[in-house]
C-alpha positions as CSV (number, residue, x, y, z in Angstrom):
1,M,90.3,3.4,165.5
2,K,93.6,2.5,163.4
3,W,91.7,2.5,159.9
4,D,90.4,6.2,160.8
5,K,93.8,7.3,161.6
6,I,95.3,6.1,158.3
7,K,92.3,7.9,156.6
8,W,93.3,11.2,158.4
9,N,96.9,10.9,157.4
10,K,96.0,10.5,153.6
11,K,93.8,13.3,153.7
12,Y,96.3,15.8,155.2
13,L,98.9,14.3,152.9
14,R,96.7,15.3,149.9
15,L,96.3,18.9,151.5
16,A,100.0,19.4,151.8
17,I,100.6,18.3,148.1
18,S,97.8,20.7,146.9
19,A,99.4,23.5,148.8
20,A,102.8,22.8,147.6
21,I,101.7,23.0,143.9
22,I,99.7,26.3,144.6
23,L,102.8,27.8,146.3
24,L,104.8,26.7,143.4
25,F,102.6,28.2,140.9
26,V,102.5,31.6,142.7
27,V,106.2,31.8,143.0
28,L,106.5,31.4,139.1
29,I,104.0,34.0,138.3
30,L,106.0,36.5,140.7
31,A,109.2,35.5,139.3
32,V,107.6,36.2,135.6
33,T,105.8,39.5,136.4
34,G,108.4,40.8,138.8
35,K,111.0,41.8,136.2
36,K,109.5,45.1,135.9
37,K,107.1,47.0,137.9
38,V,104.4,49.1,136.1
39,S,103.4,52.2,138.1
40,P,99.6,52.6,138.7
41,N,99.5,55.7,136.5
42,E,101.3,54.0,133.4
43,D,99.0,50.9,133.9
44,A,95.8,53.2,133.7
45,Q,96.7,54.9,130.6
46,P,95.4,53.2,127.2
47,V,97.5,52.1,124.5
48,V,96.7,53.5,121.0
49,I,98.0,53.2,117.5
50,I,98.6,56.7,115.6
51,Q,99.0,57.5,112.0
52,K,99.6,60.5,109.9
53,P,97.6,61.2,106.7
54,E,99.2,60.1,103.7
55,I,98.9,61.9,100.2
56,K,97.2,60.2,97.4
57,N,94.3,60.5,94.9
58,L,90.8,59.7,96.1
59,V,87.9,58.8,94.0
60,E,84.2,59.2,94.9
61,S,82.1,56.6,93.3
62,V,79.1,54.5,93.7
63,S,79.4,50.9,93.8
64,I,76.5,48.6,92.6
65,S,76.7,45.1,91.7
66,G,75.4,43.2,88.5
67,Y,75.5,40.5,86.1
68,V,77.2,40.4,82.6
69,E,74.7,40.0,79.8
70,A,75.4,39.4,75.8
71,E,74.0,42.7,74.3
72,A,72.0,40.4,72.0
73,M,71.2,36.7,72.9
74,I,69.7,35.0,70.1
75,P,67.7,31.6,70.4
76,V,67.8,29.7,67.1
77,V,64.8,27.7,66.6
78,P,64.0,25.2,63.9
79,F,60.9,26.4,61.7
80,V,59.9,22.8,61.1
81,S,59.7,19.8,63.7
82,G,61.5,16.7,63.1
83,T,63.7,14.1,64.5
84,I,67.5,15.6,64.7
85,M,70.0,13.8,62.3
86,E,72.9,15.8,62.7
87,Y,74.0,18.2,65.5
88,P,77.5,19.8,64.9
89,A,76.7,22.8,67.5
90,R,78.9,22.9,70.6
91,A,78.6,25.3,73.5
92,G,81.6,27.5,73.3
93,D,82.1,27.3,69.6
94,Y,82.4,30.5,67.6
95,V,80.1,30.2,64.3
96,E,80.0,32.1,61.2
97,K,76.5,33.3,59.7
98,D,74.8,30.7,57.8
99,Q,76.8,27.8,59.6
100,L,74.8,24.6,60.0
101,L,73.8,24.0,63.8
102,A,71.3,21.1,63.2
103,K,70.1,18.9,60.6
104,I,66.5,17.5,61.0
105,D,65.1,14.6,59.2
106,D,64.0,15.8,55.8
107,E,62.6,12.8,54.3
108,P,58.9,13.6,55.3
109,F,59.0,17.2,53.8
110,R,60.6,15.9,50.7
111,Q,57.6,13.5,50.2
112,Q,55.3,16.6,50.9
113,M,57.3,18.5,48.2
114,L,57.0,15.8,45.7
115,Q,53.4,15.7,46.0
116,A,53.4,19.4,45.7
117,Q,55.5,19.3,42.9
118,A,53.3,16.6,41.1
119,A,50.0,18.9,41.9
120,Y,51.9,22.1,40.7
121,F,52.9,20.3,37.1
122,A,49.4,19.2,36.8
123,A,47.9,22.4,37.5
124,Q,50.3,24.3,35.4
125,S,49.5,22.1,32.4
126,T,45.8,22.5,32.9
127,Y,46.3,26.5,33.0
128,D,48.5,26.4,30.0
129,R,45.9,24.6,28.2
130,I,42.7,26.9,29.4
131,E,45.0,30.1,28.8
132,T,45.4,28.9,25.2
133,L,41.7,28.1,24.7
134,F,40.6,31.5,26.5
135,K,42.9,33.8,24.2
136,S,41.4,32.1,20.9
137,G,37.7,32.4,22.5
138,A,37.1,28.6,22.8
139,T,36.5,28.8,26.6
140,S,34.8,31.2,29.3
141,R,36.4,33.8,31.5
142,Q,35.1,31.7,34.6
143,N,37.1,28.7,33.4
144,Y,40.3,30.6,32.8
145,D,39.9,32.3,36.3
146,N,39.4,29.0,37.8
147,A,42.5,27.3,36.2
148,R,44.4,30.4,37.0
149,A,43.4,30.1,40.7
150,Q,44.2,26.4,40.9
151,Y,47.8,26.9,39.3
152,D,48.5,29.8,42.0
153,A,47.5,27.7,45.0
154,A,49.5,24.6,43.6
155,K,52.5,26.9,43.1
156,A,52.1,28.3,46.8
157,Q,52.1,24.8,48.0
158,Y,55.1,23.6,45.9
159,D,56.9,26.9,47.1
160,L,56.0,26.2,50.9
161,A,57.2,22.6,50.5
162,N,60.4,23.6,49.0
163,L,60.9,26.1,51.9
164,Q,60.2,23.5,54.3
165,V,62.9,21.2,53.1
166,G,65.3,24.2,53.2
167,Y,64.1,24.8,56.9
168,T,65.5,20.9,58.0
169,E,69.1,22.9,58.0
170,V,69.1,25.1,60.8
171,R,71.9,27.5,60.3
172,A,73.2,30.5,62.5
173,P,71.3,33.8,61.6
174,V,74.5,35.9,62.6
175,A,77.9,35.3,63.6
176,G,78.6,34.5,67.3
177,T,79.4,32.3,70.0
178,I,77.3,29.3,70.9
179,L,76.5,29.9,74.9
180,V,73.8,27.0,75.0
181,A,73.7,23.8,72.8
182,D,71.7,21.0,74.8
183,Q,70.0,19.0,72.2
184,A,71.3,15.8,70.7
185,V,71.0,13.6,67.5
186,G,68.0,11.4,67.9
187,G,66.2,14.3,70.0
188,I,63.3,16.2,68.5
189,G,63.7,19.6,67.1
190,S,60.7,21.9,67.5
191,Q,59.8,25.6,67.5
192,N,59.3,25.3,71.5
193,S,62.9,24.4,72.2
194,P,66.1,26.3,70.6
195,V,68.7,24.0,69.3
196,A,71.2,26.6,70.3
197,I,71.5,30.2,71.8
198,L,74.0,32.6,70.3
199,A,75.7,35.7,71.5
200,D,78.3,38.3,70.3
201,L,80.9,38.3,73.0
202,E,82.5,41.2,71.7
203,N,79.4,43.1,72.9
204,Q,78.7,42.6,76.4
205,V,76.7,44.8,78.9
206,V,76.0,45.1,82.6
207,R,72.5,46.4,83.3
208,L,72.4,48.1,86.7
209,K,69.5,48.6,89.2
210,V,70.6,52.1,90.5
211,P,68.9,53.4,93.5
212,E,66.4,56.5,92.8
213,K,68.6,58.7,94.9
214,Y,71.5,58.6,92.1
215,F,69.2,59.7,89.2
216,D,70.3,63.2,89.2
217,L,73.9,62.2,89.5
218,F,73.7,59.8,86.4
219,T,71.4,62.0,84.1
220,L,73.2,65.3,84.9
221,Q,76.7,64.1,84.9
222,K,76.6,61.3,82.6
223,D,79.3,62.9,80.3
224,S,81.8,63.0,83.2
225,L,81.2,59.6,84.9
226,S,84.0,56.9,84.6
227,V,82.7,53.0,85.1
228,I,85.0,50.4,86.2
229,V,83.9,46.7,86.0
230,T,85.5,44.2,88.3
231,R,85.0,40.5,88.3
232,P,86.1,39.0,91.6
233,A,88.6,35.9,90.9
234,E,90.0,33.2,93.4
235,K,93.0,35.2,94.9
236,E,95.4,32.0,95.2
237,L,94.9,31.4,91.4
238,Y,94.0,34.7,89.7
239,E,93.7,38.4,89.9
240,D,90.5,40.1,89.7
241,A,89.4,40.6,85.9
242,V,88.9,44.4,85.3
243,T,87.6,46.4,82.4
244,S,86.4,49.9,81.8
245,A,82.9,50.4,80.5
246,T,80.9,53.2,78.6
247,I,77.3,53.9,79.8
248,E,75.2,53.4,76.9
249,N,71.7,54.2,78.2
250,I,69.8,55.5,81.2
251,A,66.3,54.5,81.7
252,P,64.2,57.8,82.2
253,Y,61.9,55.4,84.3
254,I,61.9,54.7,88.0
255,S,60.2,51.3,88.9
256,P,57.5,52.2,91.7
257,E,58.1,48.6,93.3
258,S,62.0,48.9,93.7
259,K,62.4,52.3,93.5
260,N,65.4,51.7,91.0
261,F,66.2,52.8,87.6
262,Q,68.2,50.9,85.0
263,V,71.5,51.8,83.5
264,V,73.1,49.8,80.8
265,C,77.0,49.9,80.7
266,H,78.8,48.4,77.6
267,L,82.3,46.7,78.5
268,D,84.9,48.3,76.6
269,N,87.3,45.1,76.6
270,P,85.6,42.1,77.9
271,G,88.4,39.9,76.5
272,E,88.5,36.1,77.4
273,R,87.5,36.6,81.3
274,F,84.0,38.2,81.1
275,R,81.1,35.9,80.1
276,P,77.2,36.4,80.3
277,G,75.9,35.3,83.6
278,M,79.2,36.4,85.6
279,F,78.8,38.3,88.7
280,V,80.6,41.6,88.8
281,K,81.1,44.8,90.9
282,V,80.6,48.0,89.2
283,Q,82.4,51.5,90.4
284,V,81.0,54.5,88.9
285,A,83.3,57.3,89.7
286,Y,81.8,60.7,89.8
287,R,84.7,63.0,91.5
288,V,88.3,62.7,91.8
289,H,90.4,64.6,94.5
290,E,94.1,64.6,93.5
291,N,96.9,64.7,96.0
292,V,94.9,65.1,99.2
293,P,95.6,64.0,102.8
294,V,93.6,60.7,103.6
295,L,93.3,58.3,106.3
296,P,91.7,54.8,106.6
297,I,87.7,55.2,107.3
298,Q,88.4,53.0,110.5
299,T,89.9,56.1,111.8
300,K,86.5,57.6,112.6
301,K,84.3,56.3,115.4
302,M,80.7,55.3,114.8
303,D,79.4,58.9,115.5
304,G,82.1,60.5,112.8
305,S,84.3,61.6,115.3
306,C,88.1,61.0,115.8
307,Y,91.0,62.0,117.8
308,I,94.6,63.3,117.4
309,Y,97.7,62.7,119.4
310,N,99.6,65.7,121.0
311,E,103.4,64.6,120.8
312,D,104.1,67.3,123.4
313,D,102.2,66.0,126.3
314,K,101.3,62.7,125.0
315,T,97.5,63.1,125.4
316,V,94.7,62.9,122.8
317,S,92.2,65.8,121.6
318,F,88.7,65.1,120.5
319,I,87.7,66.1,117.1
320,E,83.9,66.5,116.4
321,P,82.3,64.8,113.4
322,F,82.9,66.6,109.9
323,A,81.7,65.8,106.7
324,A,84.7,64.6,104.2
325,P,84.6,63.0,100.9
326,S,85.2,59.3,100.8
327,D,85.6,56.4,98.7
328,G,84.5,53.6,101.1
329,E,87.9,52.8,102.2
330,Y,89.6,56.2,103.0
331,F,88.5,59.9,103.8
332,V,89.8,63.3,103.1
333,V,91.4,65.0,106.0
334,P,90.8,68.7,106.4
335,S,94.0,70.8,105.3
336,E,94.2,72.1,108.9
337,Y,94.7,68.4,110.2
338,K,97.0,67.2,107.4
339,D,100.1,67.3,109.5
340,C,98.8,65.7,112.8
341,F,98.8,62.3,114.0
342,F,95.2,60.6,114.3
343,V,94.7,57.7,116.5
344,T,93.7,54.9,114.3
345,D,93.3,51.9,117.2
346,G,92.3,52.4,120.5
347,Q,90.0,55.6,119.9
348,N,87.1,54.1,121.5
349,F,88.9,53.9,124.6
350,V,90.2,57.3,125.3
351,F,88.6,60.7,126.0
352,D,89.4,64.3,125.5
353,G,92.7,65.3,127.2
354,Q,93.5,61.9,128.4
355,K,97.2,60.8,128.6
356,V,97.8,57.6,126.6
357,R,100.9,55.3,125.5
358,L,102.0,54.5,122.1
359,Y,101.7,50.9,121.2
360,E,105.5,50.6,119.9
361,E,106.3,52.0,123.3
362,A,104.2,49.9,125.1
363,L,105.5,46.9,123.5
364,N,109.2,47.8,124.0
365,E,108.4,48.4,127.8
366,N,107.1,44.7,128.2
367,L,110.2,43.1,126.4
């Protein structure tokens, strides 16, 4: 019995402590929130942010992603196969025309050349002797023709052997920058594997796959289009690389599979920050609006409608969706609304004629 009494005392003690904690918590909440009472009408008014249109230029454009390419990428392959003895080619190096890229072991080809040379000299000697006899009438026309044919065949073999010796030195066919050089001394050079890939980095292009719906825009307004190519960079390290570009070619063919057509844009000034294979964003501008009132695109609701703020009675008015030029970030405000305040945040929680509070006012009231 005594034990039960002790248990009941502990239970009541815990309940008393819990009640005291809850009471203290309620007092603290009332102390914090009781500084200022908000009327029920004020509490029901949504808070909005408003903004007046700013005057700036707006460019209507089409944005398409692509990759930089060299206008001409030239794989350099050896015309003969063999062991690579020298390999001075290095990726990133600029080489002049006829500069050595790789040297293939020429000893087997020199041996073939010496054999062909011996056969050629023998055939030449025979031909010279038969020709003298033929001119003097001491031999037949058939013997002369046979000697001539053997001489021509031996000379062709000798010339080919000389060419093959020369082909063991693989040289740059044009001036350019080495993009790929993945062979090594001791490797096997062959026509199936280039010793280097060259490109003229002064002539770089972007081949765009443009949706069919823009075909008329590109073909009918080609001369008025302006192109800006941007390579996104790491913001904390460098700014984006930007250059203008010129439209070189518009394909007159729509792919039936992708419903795209190709547009080739030549980079005007690629400099050091554009290289083949890099991802870029291409903006093709087709119309410029100068000194027009604009607002951020998020001012409009999903259905294209928006609200303006009335300073006199602190209410908002609904504006039906309207078509307006846009660059993807801003849209042009109709001239009749250029001096109005638009609701740029909170427009999804208001209705036409509703009284609202401005964010700045609500913030000051709660301080």
